[in-house]
C-alpha positions in Angstrom: 12.3 19.5 4.2 13.6 16.2 5.8 17.1 16.2 4.1 17.1 12.6 3.2 19.6 10.7 1.4 18.9 10.1 -2.3 18.2 6.6 -2.1 15.5 7.2 0.4 13.8 10.1 -1.4 13.8 7.6 -4.6 12.1 5.1 -2.7 9.3 7.4 -1.0 8.9 8.9 -4.5 8.0 5.5 -6.0 5.6 4.9 -3.2 4.1 8.1 -3.4 3.3 7.4 -7.1 2.2 3.9 -6.5 -1.5 4.0 -4.9 -3.9 1.2 -4.6 -2.3 -1.7 -2.9 -3.9 -5.1 -3.6 -4.3 -5.9 0.3 -5.7 -2.7 1.0 -9.3 -4.3 1.1 -8.2 -6.8 3.2 -6.5 -4.6 5.8 -9.4 -2.2 5.5 -11.9 -5.0 6.7 -9.8 -5.8 9.6 -10.0 -2.2 10.5 -13.6 -2.6 10.6 -14.1 -0.8 7.2 -16.7 -1.4 4.7 -16.1 -4.2 2.1 -18.2 -2.4 -0.5 -16.6 0.9 -0.3 -13.3 -0.7 0.0 -13.7 -2.7 -3.1 -14.7 0.1 -5.0 -12.1 2.4 -4.0 -9.5 -0.2 -4.6 -10.4 -0.7 -8.1 -10.9 3.2 -9.0 -7.1 3.9 -7.4 -6.0 0.9 -9.8 -7.5 2.5 -12.9 -6.4 5.9 -12.1 -2.7 4.6 -11.2 -2.2 4.0 -14.9 -2.5 7.7 -15.6 -1.5 9.2 -12.2 1.8 7.2 -11.5 3.4 8.7 -14.7 2.2 11.9 -13.9 3.3 12.1 -10.3 6.8 10.7 -11.2 6.9 13.5 -13.9 6.2 16.1 -11.3 8.7 14.8 -8.8 11.5 14.7 -11.5 10.5 18.4 -12.1 10.7 19.4 -8.4 13.6 17.1 -7.1 16.9 17.0 -8.9 17.7 13.4 -7.3 14.6 12.0 -8.8 14.8 11.1 -12.5 12.8 8.0 -12.5 10.0 7.4 -15.3 7.6 5.0 -16.4 5.3 4.8 -19.4 1.5 4.5 -19.3 1.4 1.3 -20.9 4.0 -0.1 -18.5 1.8 0.6 -15.5 -1.3 -0.5 -17.3 0.0 -3.8 -18.0 1.1 -4.5 -14.3 -2.0 -3.2 -12.9 -4.4 -5.2 -15.4 -2.4 -8.6 -14.5 -2.4 -7.9 -10.9 -5.8 -6.4 -10.1 -8.2 -5.4 -12.9 -8.0 -9.2 -14.4 -8.9 -11.0 -11.2 -11.4 -8.4 -10.4 -13.0 -8.8 -13.8 -12.9 -12.6 -13.7 -15.0 -12.7 -10.6 -17.6 -10.2 -11.7 -17.9 -12.3 -14.8 -18.3 -15.6 -12.6 -20.7 -14.1 -10.3 -22.9 -12.8 -13.4 -22.8 -15.9 -15.7 -22.4 -18.7 -12.8 -23.7 -17.1 -9.6 -24.7 -20.6 -8.1 -20.9 -21.8 -8.6 -19.6 -18.5 -7.3 -21.7 -18.5 -4.2 -20.5 -22.4 -3.5 -16.6 -21.5 -4.0 -16.9 -18.1 -2.1 -16.2 -19.6 1.3 -13.4 -21.9 0.7 -11.8 -19.1 -1.5 -12.1 -16.7 1.3 -10.7 -19.3 3.7 -7.6 -19.9 1.4 -7.1 -16.2 1.0 -7.2 -15.3 4.7 -4.4 -18.1 4.7 -2.4 -16.8 2.1 -2.9 -13.2 3.7 -1.5 -14.8 7.1 1.3 -16.6 5.4 2.4 -13.6 3.2 2.6 -11.3 6.5 4.8 -13.9 8.2 7.0 -14.5 5.0 7.5 -10.4 4.6 8.4 -10.3 8.2 11.0 -12.9 7.9 12.3 -11.6 4.7 11.9 -8.0 5.2 13.1 -7.5 8.6 16.9 -7.9 7.5 16.3 -5.1 4.9 14.5 -3.2 7.4 17.3 -3.2 9.7 20.0 -2.3 6.7 18.6 1.3 7.4 20.4 1.2 10.8 23.6 0.1 9.5 24.1 2.6 6.7 27.5 4.6 6.8 25.4 7.7 8.0 24.0 5.7 11.0 22.5 8.9 12.3 20.7 9.8 9.1 19.4 6.3 8.8 17.9 6.4 12.2 16.4 9.8 11.4 14.9 8.0 8.3 13.1 5.4 10.2 11.7 7.9 12.5 10.5 10.2 9.6 8.8 7.0 7.9 6.8 6.4 11.2 5.7 10.0 11.1 4.5 9.7 7.5 2.7 6.6 8.3 0.8 8.1 11.4 0.1 11.3 9.4 -1.3 9.3 6.3 -3.5 7.2 8.8 -4.6 10.7 10.3 -5.4 12.4 7.1 -7.5 9.5 5.7 -9.4 9.0 9.2 -10.2 12.8 9.2 -11.4 13.0 5.8 -13.9 10.1 6.4 -17.5 10.7 7.2 -18.5 10.9 10.7 -21.9 8.6 10.4 -20.3 5.4 9.1 -17.1 3.2 8.9 -15.6 5.0 5.8 -12.9 6.6 8.0 -10.9 3.3 8.7 -11.0 2.8 4.8 -9.7 5.9 3.7 -7.0 5.9 6.7 -6.0 2.6 5.4 -5.9 3.4 1.7 -3.9 6.5 2.6 -1.1 4.7 4.4 -1.0 1.5 2.1 1.2 1.6 -1.0 1.3 -0.4 -4.2 4.4 -2.3 -3.2 4.6 -4.3 -6.3 4.0 -1.4 -8.6 7.0 0.6 -6.8 9.1 -2.3 -7.0 8.5 -2.7 -10.8 9.2 0.9 -11.7 12.4 0.6 -9.4 13.3 -2.6 -11.5 12.6 -0.6 -15.0 14.9 2.2 -13.9 17.7 0.1 -12.5 17.5 1.5 -8.9 15.8 -1.7 -7.0 18.9 -2.3 -5.0 19.3 1.3 -3.6 15.5 1.6 -2.7 14.6 -1.8 -1.5 15.5 -1.0 2.0 13.2 2.2 1.9 10.3 0.2 0.4 10.5 -2.5 2.7 10.9 -0.3 5.7 7.9 1.7 4.8 6.1 -1.3 4.1 6.6 -2.9 7.6 6.3 0.3 9.4 3.0 0.8 7.6 1.8 -2.8 8.7 2.8 -2.3 12.4 1.2 1.1 13.1 -1.6 0.1 11.2 -2.4 -2.8 13.7 -3.0 -0.5 16.9 -5.2 1.7 14.5 -7.2 -1.2 13.3 -7.8 -2.4 16.9 -8.8 1.1 18.2 -11.2 1.6 15.3 -13.1 -1.5 15.6 -13.5 -0.5 19.2 -14.7 2.5 18.4 -17.1 1.3 16.0 -18.5 -1.0 18.6 -19.1 1.8 21.0 -16.0 1.1 23.1 -13.1 3.4 22.2 -10.8 2.2 25.1 
């Protein structure tokens, strides 16, 4: 529909097949979302990704001739277990068998996590902006600029869909909106490396990541004001 270049189509397909970004819980909290709901949704998406990611890529390969990337269930499972399920499991075990110790280290770990999150955002901007602007200097400059605009449309549409699907009586709207727009960059890059297309799709992955972060900021501010009873 958008007449996108093949490398952009592949990058977007990998992102679409990679739900459950590890930082989605933190981002949903910043938007006023429920921590418990976000954490459960995060873990659910991580587990489902083991099966849905290979299935989604297989469907894309059938529908679009430019997309032939594949990944095995075991490969996705290994990545998801190491990055998300294992840390969560360790935290749950610590909470069950050493609750006092877990309570004592909760505040310092939260402080460290917030600092690492801020550092990661700064590092992503420093390293990612040059890759983002690569889309503006491709040989087909007009197509490249149109891609950036379409990324923005996709991000805004994802936020809107997630917000609309949330319940009216609580803060689940912001959580769903953030989870709809956030993609698992690490999993998408992992699949790209397995298929030897990381160089081609990296600008697309980074461009979507940065646009999603920047568009999500005003939404987060607006939603927190909405929950506080002052939407303007």
